N, C-alpha and C positions, 0 to 999 in steps of 0.2 A: 502494499501498500503506499502511495507516495505520503510526503509531509505535507502538501500542500494538494487541497483538491479545490478545483475550481471549475467556473461556467464562464465564458464567453461569448461575443456575438460579433459574428463575421458581418460587417456592413460595408457596403462596397458602391461606388456610384462611378462616373466617370475620371474622377478625380484620383482612384484609387481607394484603397481601405482606410476606413475609420482609426486610428489610435489615438492612445491618451500617452501622455506623460505624467506620470502621476510624482507625487511631492514626497515620497516616503523612500522605499527601498531599493529605487534602480532610477536610474536616471533614462532608462530603454524605455523607448516606445512599447506600449504592449496593446491587447485589444480591451473592448469594454468589458468589463465584469468583474469577478470578485471569487471569493472565498465561502462555500457552501456551508454555511449554518447549522448545528443540531438539529434536525427535525424537517430541515428545508430540503424541498425538491430542489432539481438541478434551474426548472423555470422558475420556479418561487423566486429563487436568489436571483437569477440574473434578472428577473424585473426588478427585485429589491435594488440591486447594485445596478442596474441602468442609472434608476432615481438618483440615487446618492452622488454618482458619477455624472450625467449628465444633464441633472436637471428634473424637476416634478413635470413639466410639459412633455418630456419623451415616453414614450409608450412603443413597443413593439408587439407584430401582428403578424402571424403566418410564420413561426417560429419552427424548424427543422434542423434535426441532429445530423452533422455533418461525420464527425468523429469524434474520439477520443485520443488525445496524445500526451505522453510521458516524457520528459527529458528534465535538466537540470534548473531549479529555481533562477530567477533573474535576482541577483543580489550585487551591489556595486562593491562590497566588501567579498573579495578572493577566498577569504578562510573559511565562508561560510558557502558548504556544500549540501544543499537539500534537493530532495524531488519534486516535482511538480506533476500533476495531471490535470490536464484541461479539457471538459466535456466542450467542443465548439458547436454552436448555434449558428446558422443562418435566418434573417427575418427581416422584415420591413420597418423601419424605424419613423416613427409619425411624429411630428414637434420638431423644434430648432434644439438640436443639440447645443447645450453649453458650458465649459469647463467649471464643475464646482471647487469647494474649497481642498477637496482630494488631488486635484488634477491640475497639472502647471499649465499642459497647454492640449488642444487637441489639434494633430495632423491628418491630413489624406495622404496615406503613403502610397506615392506613386510606383510605375515601373524601373524609372532611373534614379530613385533616390536613393539612399546609401543604406544598404540593409547592416552594417554594422552599428546603425542605431534602434536596430531590433533585439529582442532576448534570444536567447539561446534555443527556445521551444521554439519562434516562428521560423528561425532560419532554419533550422536540424530537422523540423518535422511538419510543421504546417504548413507555410510558404510549398514545401516539394511536394507537399501532399495536394493543396489545391493546383497547383500548376501540373500535373499528371493528371488530373482530374478536369482539366481546364476550365475552374472557377473561379480565376481573378479576373480581375475587371480590365486589363489590357490584354487577355486572350481572345476577348470578345470581338 
C-alpha cells in the first residue's frame, strides 16, 4: 500500500492540461486533487479537493476513471522518499477555476512546456500512459 493515496482530475483544453503549483511540500506542478480521507470515496474526495483548491464555483460532471498510478511522492526534500498512488479521473469542469490559498498558481501545461516542472509520477507514469492512449490535448 502507498504512503499517500490520492485522487486527481485530468482537465484539458486547447492550451494543455490544468496543473497546480501548491504552496507546501513541492514546487513541482501537480494535477488538481488530494488525499482521500477515512470513510471518503474517491469521487467524494475529488469533489471536496476541487472546491478547496479551485474555488466554490467549480464543479465537475461526467467523471470517468482513467487509471491508477503509483510512483515516488513529490517532495522538495530529497531525503524524504514515500510512495504515492493516484486514482486519476477525467471530467468536465464547470465554473471558472481560481487558485485558492493552498495554490500558488494554476498553469495550463502544453506540449512544449518543460516536463522537469512536473512530478515524478506525471513524468514516469501518467503522461506516458496518456500519450499511449492518445488522451493528451496536443494529440487531437
